[in-house]
N, C-alpha and C positions, 0 to 999 in steps of 0.2 A: 501239784503242790506249788504254792506261791513261793517266790524267792525274793530276798532282800539283797541288793548289791549296794554296798556302802563305800565302794572304792574312792568315789569322788568326794568323800568326806575326809579322806586321810591325808595327813601331812606329806606323805611320800609321793602322793599323786598331784595335789594342788598346792603344795608349799605351805607357808606359814598360815594361811587361812584355814587350813585343815587341822585335824586332831591327830595326835600320835597314839600309837597302841598303848604306850605307857600312861597317857592321860586317862584312858579308860581303865586300865589296870589299877591305877592309883585311886580310882573311884569305886573299887570293888566293894568296899565295906557298906557304902550307901546303897549300892545295887542289891546286895545281900539283905539289907534291911527292908528294902521295898519288896523284894521277892518273898521274904518271910510273912509280910502282911497278906500276900495272896495265898501262899501255901497254907498258912494257918487260919485263913478265913477270919481275919481280925475285924472285918467290917460286914455288917449284915447286908449291905448293898452289893457285895460281891455275889449275891444270889443270881446275877445274870449268868454266871458260870454254870448254874444247874439247868439252864434252859436247854442245853444240848441234849438232855435226857428226858425231856417231857413227853407226856402222852399227847399225841396230836389227833386222836380219833374224833374228839368233839369238834375240833377245828375243821377237819375234813367233812364231817357230817353237816355242819352249818353251811360250808361252801358248796356242797352239792345241792342243798336246798336253795341257796341264792342262785346258782347257775340254772336250776330248773325253773325257778319262778320269776326271775328278773332279767330285763334287758339292760338295766343300768345298776351300777354299784357306786353309791356316793359315800365317800369317807370324809367324816368331819373330825378334824384334829388339828393340832398345832405343835411346833417343835418336833421332837423325836416321834411323836404320834402321827406326824405326816411326812416328815423327811425320810424316815426309815422306809415306810411303805413306798414312797415315791421312788426311792433309790432301787428298790426291788423291781418295781413296775417298769422303769425306764431301761434298766439293765437287761431284764430278762424277757420283756415283751415290748420292744420299741414300736412306736406308732400303733399302740394296741387298739385304740378306738376306731381305727380305719380298717382293721382287719378282723376283729373278734368281738364277741359279746360273752358276758356282760361288758358294756363299755364302763370305763372307770373315770370317776370325777373326784379329785381330791380338793376339798375346800379347806384351806388352812390359813385363812385370814378372815377379817370381817369387812372386806371391801364389798359394798352392796352391788356394785356393777358386776363383780365376778359372780356372785350368787345369782343375780338375775339372769345372766347368760347361761349358767349352768341349768337353771330351771326352765329356760326356753328350749334347751336341748334334750333334757331328760323327762320323759313321761312319768310322772309320779305313780301312775297305776302300775307300772312295771319296774319300779326302783326299789332296791334295798339300801338301807342307810346304816352305816357303821359308825357309831359315835365312840370315839376313843379319848378317854381322859382318866389318868390314874386317880387323881384326886376327886374327880367329879364336879369340881368347882371352877375349872379353867374358864374365864369369862368369855373368851372367844368361841370355844367349843360349845359352851352352854347357850350362847346366843344363837348360834346356827342350829342347834338342837331344838330350841324352843320354836324357831320359825319353821323348821321341817316338820316337827310334830303337828303343829297346827295345820299346815298345808296338806300333810298326808291324811289327817283326820277328815278334812273337807272333801278330799278325793275318795277316800276308802272307808270312811266311817270307822266302825269298831275293828274292821280288818286291818287297819293301819298299824296296829301294834305288832302284827306278824311280820312287818317289813323292817323292823329295827333290830339291830344286833349291837349290844352295848359292851364295850371292852373297857374294863375298869378294875378297881381294887376288889379283891374277892369278898371282902367283908364289910367295908364301910364306905361312906361318902354319899353325896346326893344321888348320883346315878344308881348306886346299889339299892337305895330306898325305892327309887322309881321302878327299877327291875322287879322288885318284889311286889309292888303295888299293882303294876300293870301286867305282870306275867311276861316280860320280855325275854328274848333270847339274849344270852350273855356269855362272854369269855373273860377269864380273869388275867389281869396283869399281876403275877405273883408278888407277894410282899417282898420288899427289898430290892425289887427291879425298878430302877428309875426310868423315866421316860426316854432319855437319850441313850440308854442301854437296852431298850426293849424291843429292837427290831426283830430279834429271833424269838420273841414271845408271840402270842396271838395278835399283837399289834401288827406285825409284818407278815406273819404266816397265814392269816385268814385271807388277806389280799392275794398272797401268792397262790393259794389254792383256788380262789375264785377265778384267777386268770389262767389257770391250768399248769401252774408250776408246782412241783411236788415239794412240800415243806420239808419232808424227810431228807431230800437231797441237800437242801440248805443246811440242815443240822448235821448231816453226815460230813459235809465239808468242814464245818466248824469243829466237829469231833477230831477229824484228822489233824488240823492245825493245833488243837488245844495242847496236846502234849509237848509239841515244839515250843509253844509260847509260854509254857510254865516251867521250862527247865531252869535249874539254878545257874548253869554255866552261860555267862553272858554271851560268849562267842558262838554258842549254838542255839541261841534264842532270838529269832528275828524281831519279836515284839519288844523285848528288852533293849535290844541294840537300837531300834527305831527310837524309842523314848530316850535312851541315854545319850544318843548323838544329838538329838534336838535340844535336850536339856543342857548338855555341855556347850553346844554352840551359843546358847543364850548366855550362859553363865560366864564363859571364857572369851567368847568372840563377839558378844553383844548382838547376836543375830536373833532378833525377837519375832520375825515374821516367817511363817511356814506356808509355802505356795504348794497346793496340791494340784497336780497336772496330769490327769489321765489322758491317754491317747486313744480315746474311744468316745464318741458322742454320747453313747448310752450310759457312760460312767460319770458324766458331769453331775447328776443328782447325788451320786455316791460322795463326790467331793464336797457337795453342799451339806450332806449329812455329816460327813467327817468334821466340817467346820463347827457345827453346833456342838458335837461331841467334845472336840478339843478345846473350844473357847469356853464353854459353860462349865466344863470340868476343871479347867486349869487357871482360869482367870479370876483370881481372888487373892486377898491379902497383898495387894500390889505386886503379885507375881503372875507368872503365866507366859503364854505364847499366843501370838496372833495369827490365826489361819486365814487364808482366803482361797477360794475355789478358782481354778482356771481350766483351760481346756487346750490340749495339743491337737492339731497344729494351729488351730484358730488363733490362739494368743501368742504364738510366735510373731504374728503380724500386728500385735497390739500392745504387748507387754515385754517381749524379749529384750528390747532395747533397755528398758528400765532394769531388768534382771542382771544384765551383763555390765552396764556402765552407770547404774544408779547407785543409791546408798548401799553400803555394805551391811545390810540388816536382814538379809533373807537366806533361807535355805529352801531349795526346790526339791520337791518330792514327785517323781514321775511314776505313773502306772503304765507299764508296757504290757501288750497283749501279744502272745505268740501266734495264736490261730484265731483269726476273725470269723472262721466258720464258712466263709465264701470269699471270692475274690473276683475282681474285674480287671481285665487286661486292657492296656491302652493301645489302640490300634495304630497301624503304620500309615497314618495320613499325614499330609503336609510335610512329606519327606525332605523337601528342599528348604524348609524353614529351620535354620540352625538352632534357634532358641526353643524349638519344640520337638524336633526329631529324636533327641536323646532319650525321650520318654517312651518312645514306641517299643512295644514288646515287654515293658515292665508292667507290674500290677499295682493297683492302689495300695494293697497291703505292704508291698515292697517300699513304696514311697513313704507311707506314714511311719513305717519302722525306721527308714533312713532319716526322716525328719527328726524323730525322737532321739536317735543316737547322735545325730549331728548337734542337736541342742544340748545334750549332755556334754559333748566334747567342747562345744564353744564355751559353755559355762566353765568347764574345767580349765580351759586354756586361759580364761579370764580370772582364774583362781576363785571362782564362785562355787561354794559347796553345794552338792546335790546328791541325791541317792534315788534308786529305782527299785520299785516293786514290780516283779514280773508275774503275770498269771498266765497259765497255759491257754485258757480260753474263757469267754464270758458265758458261764452257765451257772445253774443254781448251786452246784457243788463248790465251784471256786468263789462264787459270790459269798457263800456262807463262810468260807475261809477268810476272805477280805474283812467282812464285817466283824468276825470274832477277833481277828488279828488287831484291828484298830481299837476294839473295846478293851482288850487286855492291855495294849500299849498305853492307852489313855489312863487307865487306873493306875498302872505302874509309874507312869510319869508324874501323876499326882502325888504319889507316895515319895518320889524323888524331891518334889517341891515341899514336902511335909505339910500338904494341905489336905482337905477332905475333897476328893474328886467327884463326890456324888451329890453335894448340895449345890444350891444357887441362891445364896442370900441376897445378892444384888438384884436379882430378878424379882424376889418377893416384894421388895419396897415398891417397885413399879406396879405390881399387881394390887398392893394395898391402896395406893393412891388412886388407882383406877376404880376399885370398889368404892372408895369415898366419893368420887365424882359421880358414879352411877347410883349412888343412894343405898348402898348395901348396909344393912343394920350392923352396928358395931364399929363402923369406920367413919364416924362423924368427924372425929378429930383430923383424919386424913383429908377430908373435904375442906376443913378449915385451912389446913396447910396449903391446899391447892389455890384457894381463894386469896390467901395472903401472898402467894408467889405470883399470881396473875396481876396484882397491883404493882409489884416490883417490875415484872417484865413488860408491863405497859409503858414504862418510862423511856425505854430505849428502842426506838424503831423509826424508820424513815419510809 
């Protein structure tokens, strides 16, 4: 079971930069209001809570087919449709493509150089393509889908349709229409489940099964943490405490930046997934918190100076790992070199844990707030716990801010302007806006 230690957020540990227990207690009415929205399911987008109990039989069946027929698995998606699967892949099967098949390629942008390199590595005759888009109209995913469809048809002819799996809305959208017309394999993103809350849907679970990770273990971990993260008692609910402390730090201490620092290379993509979840859910109506991903111990040597002596605007969130699953001992060589011999006989896991604890303490001594999430080990079960924990914490924090944590109106305008520039019907006015702006921006340059 994961654990949240928030000692270094408290006033009695770090002084005036911390929060008192009474500050949290005085906030109880607002906490209870946010809890009620979750308990009473007042938002249809809380459907992500139901993913824990889904039937995974079709996901497993399609994954078996992909493993049997393909040496490569190419995922096309962007945002949560790619960040979630990437977090699962890197956490649970590091260096996957060097050891196992199907090899996995995640194309989550429209950089032509990247796609060219992927296509040079993946023989399309033995490649399955998973297209992920809830709306079916995401420009980046649609563009890569069009390219892959044509290339696969050239290589495989009519058999190409058997190599596509479409993950999209169960009833509507452009992709649903193509599924019906072409007879493609498909998996649903349930109604009410938004892209950034979809990692425990077929969006992330199909990739998990394809790489040999049991999707049920991810869901079992999420189920275990679920009850703890929906308790009404703030002091017994780690997800509510996480959100409450970060909210109060922003409101009372003007700490607007949240730095996510896992002490495991394979969890860096998890911190990137969290950043989209946190930023896109909370950043609206001139409110919100700014997340950025980091990595311990790497960023102790690039950012710790800023964290300890820079602006007083950050809260650090560490992810600690109790058991790395293996260890390497440092040998007793260069015994006469004082600057090296102290390491002899210790292990790498001892060192990385010492580095994490030392960073916590150094920050606390500098009166810089931080908290730590500890996971027993990196496996599917505890990964499921982490993912569900952060999703509940994010929705809850959105309710504290009294905003809708499930929409993204700021993103939509950028999409609409893109549609106008690319000539999509109905967006002619947006194209004219772009052309007018180009004239203005052409005046000021050197």
